[in-house]
N, C-alpha and C positions, 0 to 999 in steps of 0.2 A: 504493500500500500504506500502510495506517495506520501512523503512527509507533510506536505501542505494539507492534504485531506486529514491526516492523522491529527494535526494540530487543531483543526476545526472540530473534529469529533471529540477531542478531549475538552475543548472549550464548551461545546454543547452539553457534555455530560456534567461539567462543573456548574453551569447555569441551571441545568435541570435539578441538580442536588440543592442548589441555592433556593429554588422554588419550593422544594419539599421542606426545607428548614423554615422558610417564610410561612408556609401553610401550617406547620407545627406551631409557630408562634401565634398565628391568628386563631388557631383552635384553642390554645392555652388562654388567650385573651377572652374568647367567648365563654369558656368554662368558668372564668373568674367573675363574670357578670352575675349580679345577685338574682336569686329566684327562691322565693319563700312561700308562694301560694300553693297550698296542698292540693286544692281542686285542680289547678292547672297542671301540677306535677302528675296527678292521677290520669288526667285526660291525655297529657303528653306521653305518658307511659303506654297507654292503650294505642296511640298512633305509632309509637316506636315499635311496639310488639307486633302490630299488624303489618307494618312495612317490612320488618325483618323476616316475619313468617312468609310473606309473599315472595320476597327476594330469594329466600332459601329454597322454596318450592320451585320457583322459576328457574333458578340456576341448576337445580337437580335435573330438570327436564332438558335444559340447554347443554348440560355436561354430557348427557347421553347423545344428543345430536352432534356435539363437537367431537365426541369419541368416534362415532360412525364416520363423520366427515374426515377426520384425521386418518382413519384406516384407508378410505377411498383415495385421499391425497397421497398417502404413502405408496399405494398400489399403482396409481396412474399419472402422478404429476412430479416433475415437469414433463417426463416421458414415462410410458409404462415400465414398471420395475424390471420386467424381463428383457427390455430392450436397452435401457440406459444405464446410468451410473447409480447404483443403489444409494450411495452417500447423498446424492442430490435429492432423492426422494425422502430420505430420512430428515435431512435439513429442512426441506419444505414442510413436512408434517410437524416438526418441532416448532418452526417459525409460526405456523398456523395456530398451534396450541398456545404459544406465547402471546400472540395477538388477542386470542379469546380471553386469556387469563387477565391481561392488563385491562382490557375493556370491562370485564366483570368487576375488577378491583375499583375502577373509576366509579361504578355505580354504588359499591359498598361504602366507599369513602364519603360520597355525597349523602347517602342515607344517614350514616353515623353522625355527621355534623349537622345536617338539616334538622334532624329530630331533637337536637339539643338547642340549636339556634332559634327554632320557632318558640320555645318556652321563654328563652332569654329576651327575644324581641317583644313578645306579648307583655312581659312584666316591665321591660324598659319603657314601654309606651306610657306607663303611669308617671314617668318623669318628664315626658315630652317627646316630640317627634325626632329630635336629633339623636339621643341615645338609642332609640328604637331602630332608627334607620341604620346606624352604625352596626348594631348587632346583626340585623338582617343582611346587610351588604357584606360584612366580614365573614358571616357564615357562608354566603355564596362564594366568596373569594377563596375560601379553603379549597373548595372543589375546583375552582378555576386554576389555581396554582398546581394542585395535585394532578389534575387531568392533563394539562399541557406539559408539565414536567415529566409525567409518565410517557406521554407521546414522544417527546424529544429523546428521553433516555432509552425508550424501547427501540426507536429507529436507529439511534446511535449504536446500541449494543448489537443489533442485527448486522449493521454494516461493519462494525469492528470485528465481529466473530466470523462472519461469512464472506464479507466483501462481495456480495452477490445480490443484485437488484431483483432477480427472480424470487429469491427467498424473501425479499422485502415485500413483494407482491403477495406472497403467502401470509406473511405477518399482517399485512393490510386486510387481506380477505378474512383472517381470523377476527380482527377487530370489527370489520363491517358486518359479517354474518351474525356475530353475537349482538351487535348494536341493532341490526334489523329486527331480530326477535325480541330483544329487550324493549325496544321502543314500541313495537306492536303490542306486546303483552302489557307493558305499563300503561300504554295509551288506552287499551280496552278496559283495563281495571279502573283507571281514574275516571273515565267518562261514563262507565256503567254507574258508578256511585254518584257522580256529579249530576247526571241527568235524572236519576231516580230521586235523589234528595230534592232537587229543584221542582220537578213536576208534582210530586206529592206534597212537599212542604209549602212551596211558594204559591203554586197555581191552585191546588185543590184546597189546602187548609189555610193559606194566607199566614203561615208562621214565618219568622225570620230565617235567614239563610243558614245559620249555624245553631239553630235552636236544639238544645240537648234532647228534646222529646223525639226528634226525628231519628229513627233507627239507622238511617244511612249516613248520618253526619260524621261518624268516626271513619267509616269506609271512605268517605269523600276526602277527608284530611289525609288518610293513608295514601289515597290515590295521587294527591299532589306530589307526594314524595317518590312513589314508585314510577310515576309517569314523567313528571317534569324535572325530577332530580336524577334518579338512577338511569332512566331511559335516555334523557337528554344528555347526561354525562357520557354514556356509551356512544351516543350519536355523534357528538362533537369530537370525542376521542377518535372515532372512525374517520370523520371528515378531515381532521388534521393529519392523521397518518396517511390517508389516501392522497392528499395533496402533495405531501413530501415524497411518497412512493412514486407517484406519477412523474414528478419533477426529477427524481433521482434516476429513474429508468431512462428518461430522455437524456439527462446530463451524462450518465455513464456511457450511453451510445455515442454522444458527441466527443467525450473525453477519449474514447478508443480511436476516433477518427483524427483528432487534432493532437493527441498526446497530452500527458499530464492529468491533473484532476481538478482543474480550476472551476469547471462548471458544477461538479458535485460539491466542491468546497463552498460555492456560493449558496447552495441550498441550505447547508447547515449553518452558515454564517447568518443568513437572513432569518432563519427559524429561531436561532438562539437570540438574535437581536429582538425579535418579536416577543419572546418570553420575558426577556429583561425589561422591555418597555412595559409589559403588562404588570410586572412586579412593581415598577416605579409608579404606574397609574393607580394600582390598588393601594399602595402605601401612602399616596398623597390625596386619596379620595376624602373629601370632607363635605359637611353640610352645616349651614348656620342654624341657630336656634329656631328660627321661623322660616327656614329655607324650603325650597321646592324639591321634593325627592326625585322627580323626573329630570329636572335640570341638573341635579347633583350626579345622577347616573350617567346622563349624556355627556356632561363636562369631563367626567373621568375617562370616557371613551375617546373624547377629542384630545385629551392630554396624552393618552397612550398612543394615539395615532401620530401626534406631533413628535413624540419621543422616538418612535420607530423610524420615522422619516429621517430624523437627525442621526440616529445611531447607524442606520444602513448607509447614509451618505458618507459618514466618517469612515466606516469600514470599507466602502467602495474606493474611497480616496487612499486610505492607508495601505490596503492590500493590492491596489492597482487592479481592481476587478472591472468588469464591463459596465460602463455607465448606462448603456442601452438596456441591459438586463435590469438594472436598478430602476430605470424609467418604467419598464413593464410592471415591476412589482408595485411601484407607487400608484400606477394607474389602477391596478387591481384593488389596492387598499382604499383609494379615494372613491372609486365607484361603489365599493362596499358601503362606505359611509353614506353616499348619495342614495343607494337602495334603501338603507335604513331610514333616512329622512323621508323618502317617498312613502315607505310603509307607515311611518309615524303619522303622516297626513291622513291616511285612510283609516287609522285605528285610534287616534288620540281623541279623547272625549271633549277636547276644546276646539275641534275642527269640524268643518261643514258636513262631511259624510256621516259622522256619528250623529250629529244633530238632526240631519235629514231622516235617517233611519228611525231615530227616536220619535220624531214627529209623525212619520208614516205609521208607527205602531199604534197611534190613536185610532186608526181606521181598521185595525184587526191584524192578526198574525200573518195573513196572506201578503199584506203590503210590507210587513217587516221582512219577510223572506224575499219578496221580489226586489225591494230596494237594496237589501244586503247582498244578494247574488249579483245585482248589476254593478254595484261599487266594487265588489270582489273581483269581477272580471276586468273592470277598468284598471284596478290597482296592479294588474299583472304587467301592463304596458311599460311603465317606467323601469321596472326591474328587468324585464326581458330585453329592453333596449340597452339598459346598463350592462347586462352580461354580454350582449352582442357587441356593444361598443368596446368594452374592456378587452374582449378576445381579439377584435379587429385591430384595436390600437396596439396591443401587445405584439401581435403578429407583425404589423407594419414597422413598429419601432425596432424590432429585432431582425427584420428581413435583411438589412445590409450586412449582417454578420455572417451570412452564408447559409447553406442548406442545413436544415435541422434546427436552426436557432429560432425561427418564427414559432414553432410549436413549443420549444423550450421557454420562449417568452410568455406564451399563454400559461404554461404550467407555473411559471414564477409569478404571474399575475394572481393565480390561485393561492400560492404561498403567501403573497403580499396581502391578499384579502383576508386570509386566515391568520395573519401574523399577530393580530391582537386578540386571538381567540381566548387567551387567558382572561382578558377583561370581559369579553362577550359572555363566557360561561359564568363569570362572577355576577354579571347583571341578570343573566337568565335564571340562575339558581336562587338569586334574591327573591324572585317572584313567588315560587311556592313556599318559601320560608315565611314571607310576610302574609301570604294567603292563609297559611296555617295559624300564624299569630293572631290574625283577625278572628278566626274561629275559636281559638283558645280564649281570647279576650271576652267573647260573647258567652261561651259556655262556662267560663270561670267567674262571670258576673263582675267584671272590672269596671262597668259603668259606661255611659254613652260617650263621655269625652275620650276615653281610651279607645273605644270602638271606632270613633271618628278618626283618630290618628291612624289606627290600623287600616281603616278604609282608604285613607289618602295614600298610605304606603302601598297598599294592594293595588290601587288604581295605577300608580306609577309602575308597579311591577308588571301589570297587564300591558301597558303601553310599551315599556322597554322590551318585554318578552316578544311582542309582535315585531319590534325592530330587530331583535337578535335572531328571530326566526327568518326574517327577510335576508339578513346578513348570511346566515347559515345556508339558506337555499341558494343565494347568489354565489357564494363560494363553492357550493357543491356543483353548480352549473359550470364554472370554470374548471373545477377539478375533473369533472367527467369529460370535458373537452380534452383536457390534458391526458386523461386515461385513454381516450380514443387514440391520441398520439402514441401513448405507451403500447396500446394494442398493436398498432401498425409497426412499431419498433420491434415488439416480440415476434410478430408474424414474419417480418423481414429477416430477423436473426435465424429463425427456423428455415425460411426459404433459402437463405444463403447456404446453410448447412446441407440442405437437400438438393441444391443446385436447380431450384425452380424460380420462376419469374417473381420479382419483388412487386409489392403494391405501393402506389403513391397516393391513392385516394379511392373514393367510392362513387361511381357514376350511377345516378338514380335511374337512368334509362336502361341499365342492366337489370333484367328481370329478377335475378337473384337478390340484388341490392334492394329493389323495390318490394319484393316479397318480405324481406327482413324488416324494411322500414314500416310497413303496415302492421306487422305482428308486434314489433317493438313499441309502436305508438299506442297499441291497445292495452299493453300490460299494466301501466300505471293506473288506468281506469278500473281494470278488473281487480288489481291489488287493493285499491282504495275501497271498492265496493265490498270486498271480503272483510276488511277491517271494520267498516261501518256497520255491516250486517252483524258482525260479532258483537259490537256494542249494543246494537238494537236487540238482539236475542237476549243478551245478558241483562240489559236494563229492564226488559219486560219481566224477567224472573224476579229481579230485585223489587220492582214496583209491587208485584203480587205479595212479596214477603212483607213489605212496609204496610200494605193494606191489612194483612193478616194480624200484624202486631197491634196496629191501632184498633182493630176490631176485637181482639181477644185479650189484650192486657188492660185490665180495668184501671181507669184513672190516668192512662198515658196521654191521651189527647188533651185532657184538662190540665195536665202538668201537676198532678198531686205529688206532694212531698214524699220522697222515698220510693216513687215509682220510676223505674228506669227501663229503657227499651233493651232488647237483646241485640246489642251492637254486633256481637260476634257472628250472628247469622248472616248479616249483610256482608261482612268481611269475607265469610266463607263463600258466599255466592259470587262475589267479585273475583276472588282468587281462583275458584274452580273454573269459572267461565273464561277468564283471561288465559289460563293455562291450556284450556281446550282449544281456544281460537288462535293462539299465537304462532303455531307452526305452519298451518296450511298455506296462508297467504305468502309468507316468505319462501316456502318450498316451491310454490307454484312459479315464482319468478326465476328461480335457479333452474328448474326443470325446463321451463319454456326456452331459456337461453340455450341449454344443451340440445334441445330438439331442433331449434333453428340452425344451430351450428352443424349438427350431424346431417341435416337435410341440405343446406345450401353452402356450407363451408364458410371461409373467412369473408367472402363478399356479402353473403346474407347476414353474417354477424355485424359487419360494418354498417349495413342499413338498419339492422335491429337496434344497434346502439344509438344511431342518429335519431330514429323515431322515438326511442325510449327517453332520450335526453330532452327533446323538445316538448313532447306531451307531458312528461314527468315534471319538468320545471313549471310549465303552465298550470297544471293541476295543483302542484304543491303551493305555489304562490297564491292562486285563487282561494284555496281552502284555508290556508293560514291567515290570510288577510280578511276574508269574509268572516271567519270565526272570531277573530280579534275585534272586528267592527261590531258584530252582534253582541259580544260580551260587554264591550264598553258602552254600547247604546243602552243595554239593560241597566248598567251601573249609573249612567247619566240620568235615566228616569228615576232610579232609586234615590238619587241625590235631591229629588223634589221637583224635577222638571216634568212637564206634560202629565201632571196628575200624581206623580210620585208613587210610592209603594202602595200596592193593593188596587191601583187603577186598572182600567182596561188596557191602557198603553203598557203598563208594567207586565200584565199577563202576556201580552203579545211579545214584549221584549224577552221574557223568560223563554217563550217558545222559540224565538229566534236564536237565543243563546243555546238552547237545547240542540238545535240543528247544528249550530256552529261548534259545539263542544267536540264531537268526533272529527269535524273538519280540521280544527286548529291543533288539537292535541293528540289525535290518533293517526288519521290518514295523512294529513298534510306534511308534518315533519318526518313521517316514516318514508315518504316517497324518495327524498334525496338519498337516504340510505339504500333504498331499493335500486336506484340508478347506479350507485357506487358498487353494490354487490354484483350486478349483472356485468358491469364493466370489468371488474376484477376476475370474475369467472371466465369471461371471454379472453382476457390476457393470459390467464393461467392455462387455459385449454387451447391456446392458439395453435400449437404444434399438432395437437390431435385433430382440430377442425381442419387444418391445412391438409392432412393426410387421410382422414377418415370421414368423408361426407358422401352422401348419395349423389349429389350433383356438384361436380368440381367447378 
C-alpha cells in the first residue's frame, strides 16, 4: 500500500476514535443531568424495555438472514468458490458480516442513549427551553458521532486489512441489507402504534395525544425509538458507507491507470474532514434562553458546512490535491443544503403549504389528502433538479481531468453531500428524543407550561427531520449514480479478464436496457406498497385491541385512579406484526435484481438501475415531504388555528397525518436504502451476470 494512502487511513482512524471519545463525553454529560420524577422514570423504563425487546427480537431474525446471506456470498461471490480464489470468497463473506454487525451496533447505541435522553429532556423542560433543548440535541449527537465514527473506522479497517475495493462493496452490502430490514421493521412498528393511538385516541375519543389511558401510547413512544433512532441510524450508516465505497471503487480504478493512490487518499481525506467538522459543529451548538430551536439546529448545520469547506480547502492546498475534485465535493454539499431548505419550505408550519393544507382541512379529510398529495408532488421538483444539477456540475467540473474522472467527480459530490452526516444524524435523532419527552411530560403530569416547551421542541424536530430526510435522499441519489459508475467499473474489470467487449454506457433503444428500465422503475412502487400494507394490516389489529381494552377494562375510558391499560398487549402486536412484515419487501427487491440480471445480463441491469434510481428518488421525496407536510399541518391546527383541537379541521388533519405516517416514516426513507441495496447486489454479481444470462 502506498505510503500516502496509509497516512490518510491512519488519520481517518484517529479522527474516528476522537469521535467515539466525544460521544462518550456527551453521554456522560447526559447521564449527569438531574431526573427525580418517579412516574417519568417508570414510564421511561417501560419505553426502554419495549425498545430493547423489539430490537433483540428483530436482530435475532436478521442474524438468521445474515447467516444465510453470508453462506451464499461465501459460495458465489466475487466468483463461484469452485472457480476462483477461495480466500477472496472468505474475505467477502467476513466483510459482509462486519458491515451487518456495525450497522446493528449503530442502532443499539442510538436506543441506549435515546431512552435515557428522553427522560432527561422531559425533566429539563421544567427549567426552561434551553436546558431541555441541550439534553435532546446532545442525546442525538451521541448517535451522530458514534455512527459516523463507526462508518469511517469500518471502511478504514477494511481497506487497511484487505486493500480490496470489492471486499469494501461486500462490507457496504452488509450495512445496506441490515439497514433495509431494520428501517422497514422499525418503520412498520412505529407507524402501527402511531396510527392506532391517533385514530382511536384523537379522532374517536377526543383525548390528548399522549394520554396514559390510551393502551397504544407506550407502543407509540417505543416506536419513535425503534423506527426513527435505530432504523434511521442503520440507514444513514449505510448511506455513508455506500458513498465512500462507490467513490473508492472508482478512485482505485483511476489510481491503477495513473499510478499512485492520490484519488483514494482524497476520499479518506474529505471523509475525515467531514467528521471533524461535525465534531466542531456539535461542540459549538448553543441556544439562548428564549431562542428558537429550529434556528439553533439549522445554524449548527450551517456552521458544520462552513467548517468542512474550510478544512477541505486547506487540505487540498496543503497536500496538493485536485482543486476540481474539491469543487465537485463542495457542489454536492451546497446542493444538499439547498435541498434541505426547499424541503423546509414545504414542511415548516410557518410556511404557505402547511397553512394551505390546514385551511383545506376545514372542508373535510378528502381536501386534506388532495392538497397534501399535490404539494408533495410539487416538492419533488427542487430536489430532483438539485440532484441532477449537482451530478451534471460535478461531471463537467471534473471532465478536463480525463477519462474516468467525471464519474469520480459525481461520487465525490456524494461524499461532499454526506460529509456533514454527523450533524445530520444529530439533528435527526433529536426529533424522536424530544417527541418522547413530550409524551413523558404529559403522562408524568408536569403541567401545561412544560408540555408547551416540549411541543415547541417537537415541532422543531419535525421540521428538521423533514430537512434531514431530504438531505439523506438527495445524497442517496448521488451515491447511487456513483454506484452505477462502480457497477460499470466492476463489469469492465471482469470483461477485461474474460477478454470481452467493455461497456461505456446504456442505450435505452437497446431492448435489453429498456426491459430492465421498466422493471426497475416499478420496484420502488411495489416495495412501498408492501411496507404500507404491512402497516395497514398491523394497525387494524392494534385498533381492535384498543377497542377491546376500552370496552372490557372498567373505568379506563373515564380515567379512574388506579386503572391502567394493558400496554404490553399493544407492544406485542406491534412487535409481532413488524417482524412478520419486515423480510418480504426487502427480499423481493434483491430477488427481482437477480432475475433481471440472469435474464438480460449487464445491459438489462444497467437499465434496471437507471429506472430504479429515478422512480425511487421521486417516490421517496414525494412520500417524505407529503408526510412531513401533513404532520405539521395537524400540529398547526392543534396550536389553535382553524378551530384548534377537537374541531372538524383537527379531525381531518389527524386523518391526513395518519396517511402521511407510513409515507414519511416507513416507505419513504426505506426507498433510498432499497436503491442502494439493488445497486450493490448488481456490482457484487456483475461477473456472474456478465457470464450467466439467458440473453447476452
